[in-house]
C-alpha positions in Angstrom: -12.9 110.2 112.6 -10.0 109.4 114.8 -9.6 111.1 118.2 -5.9 112.3 118.1 -5.6 113.0 121.8 -6.0 109.4 122.7 -3.3 106.7 122.3 -4.0 103.1 121.2 -5.0 102.1 124.7 -7.4 105.0 125.1 -5.2 107.2 127.4 -4.8 110.9 126.9 -1.7 112.2 125.2 -0.4 115.3 123.6 -0.2 114.9 119.9 3.3 115.0 118.4 3.3 117.7 115.7 7.0 117.7 115.1 6.6 116.4 111.5 4.0 118.9 110.5 4.9 121.9 108.4 4.6 125.4 109.7 1.8 127.4 108.2 0.1 130.7 108.9 -2.8 130.0 111.3 -5.7 132.2 112.3 -8.8 131.8 114.4 -11.8 134.0 115.2 -14.1 133.2 118.2 -17.0 135.1 119.6 -19.2 135.1 122.6 -21.7 137.3 124.4 -22.4 138.7 127.9 -26.1 139.5 128.4 -27.0 141.8 131.3 -29.6 144.2 132.8 -30.1 147.5 130.9 -28.9 149.4 133.9 -25.7 147.3 134.1 -25.0 147.9 130.4 -25.5 151.7 130.9 -23.1 151.7 133.9 -20.5 149.8 131.8 -20.9 152.2 128.9 -20.6 155.3 131.1 -17.6 153.9 133.0 -19.3 153.8 136.3 -18.3 150.4 137.5 -16.3 150.5 140.7 -13.7 148.1 139.5 -12.8 150.4 136.6 -12.9 150.4 132.8 -14.5 147.0 132.2 -13.8 146.6 128.5 -10.1 147.7 128.8 -9.5 145.2 131.5 -11.4 142.5 129.6 -9.3 143.2 126.5 -6.0 142.7 128.4 -7.5 139.6 130.1 -8.4 138.1 126.8 -4.9 138.7 125.4 -3.3 137.2 128.5 -5.6 134.2 128.3 -4.7 133.5 124.7 -1.1 133.5 125.7 -1.7 131.1 128.6 -4.0 128.6 126.9 -1.6 125.7 127.1 -1.3 126.2 130.8 -5.1 125.7 131.4 -6.2 123.3 128.7 -4.3 120.1 129.4 -3.4 118.8 126.0 -2.9 122.1 124.1 0.5 122.9 122.7 2.4 125.9 123.8 2.2 128.2 120.7 4.1 131.2 119.8 1.4 133.7 119.0 2.1 136.5 116.5 -1.0 138.5 117.3 -4.1 138.7 119.4 -6.9 141.2 118.8 -9.9 141.7 121.0 -13.0 143.5 119.9 -16.1 144.5 121.9 -19.5 145.6 120.5 -22.3 147.0 122.7 -25.6 145.6 121.5 -27.9 148.2 123.1 -31.3 146.7 122.0 -30.3 143.3 123.5 -28.5 144.5 126.6 -25.4 142.6 125.6 -21.7 142.9 124.9 -20.4 140.8 122.0 -16.8 139.7 122.5 -14.6 138.7 119.6 -11.0 137.4 119.5 -8.8 137.1 116.5 -5.6 135.1 117.0 -2.6 134.7 114.6 0.4 132.4 114.6 2.8 130.7 112.3 3.3 127.1 113.4 2.5 123.4 113.4 -0.9 123.5 115.1 -3.9 125.7 115.1 -5.0 128.6 117.4 -8.7 127.8 117.8 -8.3 127.0 121.5 -6.4 130.3 122.0 -9.2 132.3 120.4 -11.9 130.5 122.3 -10.0 130.9 125.6 -9.5 134.6 125.0 -13.2 135.1 124.5 -14.1 133.0 127.5 -11.8 134.8 129.8 -12.8 138.3 128.5 -16.5 137.3 129.1 -15.6 136.1 132.6 -13.8 139.4 133.2 -16.8 141.4 132.2 -18.9 139.3 134.6 -16.4 139.7 137.4 -16.2 143.5 137.0 -20.0 143.9 136.9 -21.2 141.2 139.3 -21.5 143.6 142.2 -24.5 145.3 140.4 -25.8 142.4 138.4 -25.5 138.7 139.3 -28.1 137.7 136.7 -25.7 138.2 133.8 -25.4 135.3 131.4 -22.4 134.3 129.2 -23.7 132.8 126.0 -22.8 131.1 122.8 -19.0 131.0 122.8 -18.2 129.7 119.4 -15.5 129.4 116.7 -16.4 131.6 113.8 -13.5 130.8 111.5 -10.1 129.3 111.2 -7.4 129.2 108.5 -4.3 127.1 107.9 -3.2 123.6 108.6 -3.9 120.2 107.2 -7.6 120.3 107.9 -7.9 123.5 105.8 -10.0 126.5 106.4 -13.3 126.7 108.3 -15.9 129.4 108.3 -19.2 129.0 110.2 -22.0 129.3 107.7 -24.2 131.0 110.2 -23.2 132.3 113.5 -25.2 130.8 116.4 -27.1 133.9 117.6 -26.8 134.8 121.2 -30.6 134.8 121.7 -30.8 131.0 121.5 
């Protein structure tokens, strides 16, 4: 398999996608923030001093998806048509599952935007809760599925569980 972000002399380059056809593109990514039970309870009850953790993480994830090309050096600036963030409290595991679903119509995929959205949302949860729990762990950020483009669709057969 050829690495497309390297030129013939091995130097980094942004891939020219001008000849590619526009297609509908989607990507779903997921990650987890694991914390102490007391921290999760405070988050659920809205008792964090910095405010509503999940609402802020939602906006942070959306903003991150829109800014991906500014922080990942060789990513193209993509016109996104939608970004959805979802959070699930996993009480028995003292965790928050963070999922991003990103949509676009364009010449290149939105996997990096979905992964960046999840990463920044997880970091935001960490930031807003770190005053009470510095032991939190961000785990298993992964691409779950993607559609569109020359390489076709991808769906992870089995999600890498956060416990590993």
